[in-house]
LUMGULUM-613900 format. One record per atom (N, C-alpha, C, O, CB): residue in one letter; x, y, z; atom name. Coordinates in steps of 0.1 Angstrom, whole numbers, plus 2048, in hexadecimal, padded with zeros to 3 digits. Atoms other than C-alpha are relative to their C-alpha. Glycine has a CB too. Example, Ala and Ser with C-alpha at 12.3 -4.5 7.8 and 13.67 -1.06 7.14 Angstrom:
BEGIN
- type/x/y/z/atom
- A/809/7F4/800/N
- A/87B/7D3/84E/CA
- A/809/80C/800/C
- A/813/80C/807/O
- A/7F6/800/80C/CB
- S/7F7/7F5/800/N
- S/889/7F5/847/CA
- S/7F8/80B/808/C
- S/7FD/816/809/O
- S/804/805/7F2/CB
This chain:
BEGIN
- type/x/y/z/atom
- M/7FF/7F2/806/N
- M/FB7/A90/B1F/CA
- M/7FD/80A/80B/C
- M/7F2/80A/810/O
- M/7F6/801/7F4/CB
- N/803/7F6/7F6/N
- N/FBB/AAC/B38/CA
- N/7FC/80D/7FA/C
- N/7FA/80E/7EE/O
- N/80D/802/808/CB
- V/806/7F3/804/N
- V/FAE/ACF/B36/CA
- V/809/807/7F6/C
- V/805/80D/7EC/O
- V/7FD/809/80C/CB
- K/7F6/7F9/809/N
- K/FCE/ADD/B26/CA
- K/7FF/7FB/7F2/C
- K/7FF/802/7E8/O
- K/80E/7FF/806/CB
- D/801/806/80D/N
- D/FCC/AC4/B0A/CA
- D/7F3/803/7F9/C
- D/7F3/806/7ED/O
- D/801/7F1/801/CB
- K/80D/7FD/806/N
- K/FA7/ACB/B04/CA
- K/801/80F/7FB/C
- K/7FC/811/7EF/O
- K/7F5/7FF/80B/CB
- V/7FF/7F2/804/N
- V/FAE/AF1/B02/CA
- V/809/801/7F3/C
- V/805/807/7EA/O
- V/806/809/80B/CB
- R/7F7/800/80C/N
- R/FCB/AEB/AEA/CA
- R/7FA/7FA/7F4/C
- R/7FB/800/7E9/O
- R/80D/7F8/804/CB
- F/806/806/80B/N
- F/FB7/AD4/AD5/CA
- F/7F5/809/7FA/C
- F/7F4/80A/7EE/O
- F/7F9/7F3/805/CB
- R/80B/7F7/805/N
- R/F9A/AED/AD3/CA
- R/806/80C/7F8/C
- R/801/810/7EE/O
- R/7F8/806/80C/CB
- L/7F9/7F5/807/N
- L/FB2/B09/AC9/CA
- L/805/7FB/7F3/C
- L/805/803/7E9/O
- L/80C/805/809/CB
- Y/7FB/805/80D/N
- Y/FC2/AF3/AAF/CA
- Y/7F5/7FE/7F6/C
- Y/7F7/802/7EA/O
- Y/807/7F2/803/CB
- V/80C/802/809/N
- V/FA0/AEA/AA0/CA
- V/7FB/80E/7FB/C
- V/7F8/80F/7EF/O
- V/7F5/7F8/807/CB
- F/804/7F2/804/N
- F/F96/B0F/AA1/CA
- F/809/806/7F6/C
- F/804/80C/7EC/O
- F/7FF/808/80D/CB
- G/7F6/7FA/809/N
- G/FB6/B1A/A90/CA
- G/7FF/7FA/7F2/C
- G/800/800/7E8/O
- G/80E/7FF/806/CB
- Y/801/807/80C/N
- Y/FB2/AFF/A76/CA
- Y/7F4/805/7F8/C
- Y/7F5/807/7EC/O
- Y/7FF/7F1/803/CB
- C/80C/7FC/807/N
- C/F8F/B0A/A6E/CA
- C/802/80E/7FB/C
- C/7FD/811/7EF/O
- C/7F4/800/80A/CB
- E/7FE/7F3/804/N
- E/F9A/B2E/A6C/CA
- E/809/800/7F3/C
- E/806/808/7EA/O
- E/807/809/80B/CB
- V/7F7/801/80C/N
- V/FB6/B25/A53/CA
- V/7F8/7FB/7F4/C
- V/7F9/801/7E9/O
- V/80B/7F6/802/CB
- I/808/805/80B/N
- I/F9D/B11/A3E/CA
- I/7F7/80B/7FA/C
- I/7F6/80D/7EE/O
- I/7F7/7F4/804/CB
- K/809/7F6/804/N
- K/F84/B2E/A3E/CA
- K/808/80B/7F8/C
- K/803/810/7EE/O
- K/7F9/807/80C/CB
- Y/7F8/7F6/806/N
- Y/FA0/B46/A34/CA
- Y/804/7FC/7F1/C
- Y/802/804/7E8/O
- Y/80D/802/808/CB
- F/7FD/805/80E/N
- F/FAB/B30/A16/CA
- F/7F3/800/7F7/C
- F/7F4/804/7EC/O
- F/806/7F3/801/CB
- V/80C/801/808/N
- V/F87/B2B/A0B/CA
- V/7FC/80E/7FC/C
- V/7F7/810/7F0/O
- V/7F4/7FA/809/CB
- R/804/7F2/804/N
- R/F81/B51/A0C/CA
- R/809/805/7F5/C
- R/804/80B/7EB/O
- R/802/809/80C/CB
- I/7F7/7FC/80B/N
- I/FA0/B57/9F6/CA
- I/7FC/7F9/7F3/C
- I/7FB/7FF/7E9/O
- I/80F/7FC/804/CB
- K/804/807/80C/N
- K/F95/B3C/9DE/CA
- K/7F3/806/7FA/C
- K/7F3/808/7EE/O
- K/7FD/7F1/803/CB
- Y/80C/7FB/805/N
- Y/F72/B4A/9DB/CA
- Y/802/80E/7FA/C
- Y/7FC/812/7F0/O
- Y/7F5/801/80B/CB
- K/7FD/7F3/806/N
- K/F80/B6D/9D6/CA
- K/806/7FF/7F2/C
- K/802/806/7E9/O
- K/80A/808/80A/CB
- Q/7FA/802/80D/N
- Q/F95/B60/9B9/CA
- Q/7F5/7FC/7F6/C
- Q/7F5/802/7EB/O
- Q/80B/7F6/801/CB
- V/80B/805/809/N
- V/F77/B4E/9AA/CA
- V/7F7/80B/7FD/C
- V/7F3/80D/7F1/O
- V/7F9/7F4/807/CB
- F/809/7F5/802/N
- F/F61/B6C/9AF/CA
- F/806/80B/7F7/C
- F/7FF/810/7EE/O
- F/7FC/806/80D/CB
- W/7F9/7F6/808/N
- W/F7B/B83/9A0/CA
- W/801/7FB/7F1/C
- W/7FE/803/7E8/O
- W/80E/802/805/CB
- V/7FF/806/80E/N
- V/F7F/B6C/981/CA
- V/7F2/801/7FA/C
- V/7F1/805/7EE/O
- V/805/7F1/801/CB
- V/80E/800/806/N
- V/F59/B69/97D/CA
- V/7FC/80F/7FD/C
- V/7F6/811/7F2/O
- V/7F7/7FA/80A/CB
- S/804/7F2/802/N
- S/F54/B8F/981/CA
- S/807/806/7F4/C
- S/801/80F/7ED/O
- S/802/808/80C/CB
- V/7F8/7FB/80B/N
- V/F6F/B96/967/CA
- V/7FC/7F8/7F3/C
- V/800/7FA/7E8/O
- V/80F/800/802/CB
């Protein structure tokens, strides 16, 4: 595994985590909205 692969892997993992956080935030917003109504 060379440096370029390591960087790409790190970016991939980072992007994946960001996507998960984004979806979780949307889900919680929906749940919170339903609960508050």
